Every structure is written in structure tokens, then in C-alpha cells.
C-alpha positions in Angstrom: -26.5 164.2 -7.7 -25.0 161.5 -9.7 -27.2 158.8 -8.0 -30.4 157.6 -9.0 -32.9 158.9 -6.1 -29.7 162.1 -5.7 -29.0 160.7 -2.4 -32.6 161.5 -0.8 -33.3 157.7 0.4 -30.0 156.1 -0.1 -28.1 158.5 2.1 -30.4 160.8 4.0 -33.2 157.9 4.2 -36.0 160.3 2.9 -39.3 158.4 1.8 -39.3 159.4 -2.0 -42.0 156.7 -3.3 -44.7 159.2 -2.0 -46.6 161.8 -3.8 -44.1 164.4 -5.1 -41.2 162.2 -4.6 -39.8 162.5 -8.3 -39.6 166.3 -7.1 -37.8 165.9 -3.8 -35.0 164.0 -6.0 -35.1 166.5 -8.7 -34.8 169.4 -6.3 -31.6 167.5 -4.5 -30.5 166.7 -7.7 -30.3 170.5 -8.7 -29.0 171.2 -5.6 -26.2 168.8 -5.9 -25.1 170.5 -8.7 -25.1 173.9 -7.4 -22.9 172.6 -4.3 -20.4 171.4 -7.1 -20.2 174.5 -9.4 -19.6 176.4 -5.6 -16.8 174.6 -4.7 -15.0 175.1 -8.0 -15.4 178.8 -7.1 -14.3 177.9 -3.6 -11.4 176.1 -5.1 -10.6 178.8 -7.5 -10.4 181.2 -4.7 -7.7 179.4 -2.4 -5.8 178.6 -5.4 -5.5 182.2 -7.1 -7.4 184.6 -5.6 -6.7 185.0 -1.8 -8.0 188.4 -1.4 -11.6 186.8 -1.6 -11.0 184.4 1.3 -12.8 186.2 3.7 -15.8 187.3 1.4 -15.9 183.1 0.5 -15.7 182.4 3.9 -18.8 185.0 4.8 -20.9 183.3 1.8 -20.4 180.0 3.6 -21.1 181.0 6.8 -24.2 182.8 5.3 -25.6 179.8 3.6 -25.2 177.6 6.9 -27.3 180.0 8.8 -29.8 180.3 6.4 -30.1 176.3 6.3 -30.0 175.8 10.0 -32.9 178.9 10.3 -35.0 176.8 7.2 -34.7 173.7 8.8 -36.3 174.8 12.1 -39.0 176.2 9.9 -39.7 173.3 7.7 -38.2 170.3 9.1 -37.6 167.0 7.4 -38.9 163.7 7.9 -37.1 161.0 7.4 -37.4 156.9 8.1 -34.5 156.8 10.2 -31.5 158.3 11.6 -29.2 159.0 8.7 -25.9 157.4 8.9 
């Protein structure tokens, strides 16, 4: 989110110099913002609302399952193996 390329090329080695590369960077920037907001909610639940911990675990697990399914349907092509 804070890198100029949202980490797409610098971390994930995705080629963003293609047509639509700026869109890739923008989408990853938005995704980073959502992850930041979600991490704040998770810390609030851990700190103050412990009865919601099972709900947060379920949310994170469902999100990961959805990411795995989407990745299998639409794999990301990179220039090399990310670090």
C-alpha cells in the first residue's frame, strides 16, 4: 500500500509495465488498505471483545479459503519466484 508499486513488482515480482499495470498497482493498494483495516479490527477484538475471537478466526479462515480458490481459478504469473 505504501510502496510506489504497492509491492507488486518489488515484492511479488509481477510485471507491472504491461497494459493495465497501473490498475494492478491500484487494486493491490486497495487490498493493502483493507488488510490494514482488518488488522485493526482483529487487534480490537483480541484486546477488548474476546467473545468474538471465534468469529474473527472463522472470518480469516473463510478469507484464506476464498483466496486459495480464486488463486487456483486465476493464477498470478510472475517474472520469478517471489522472496
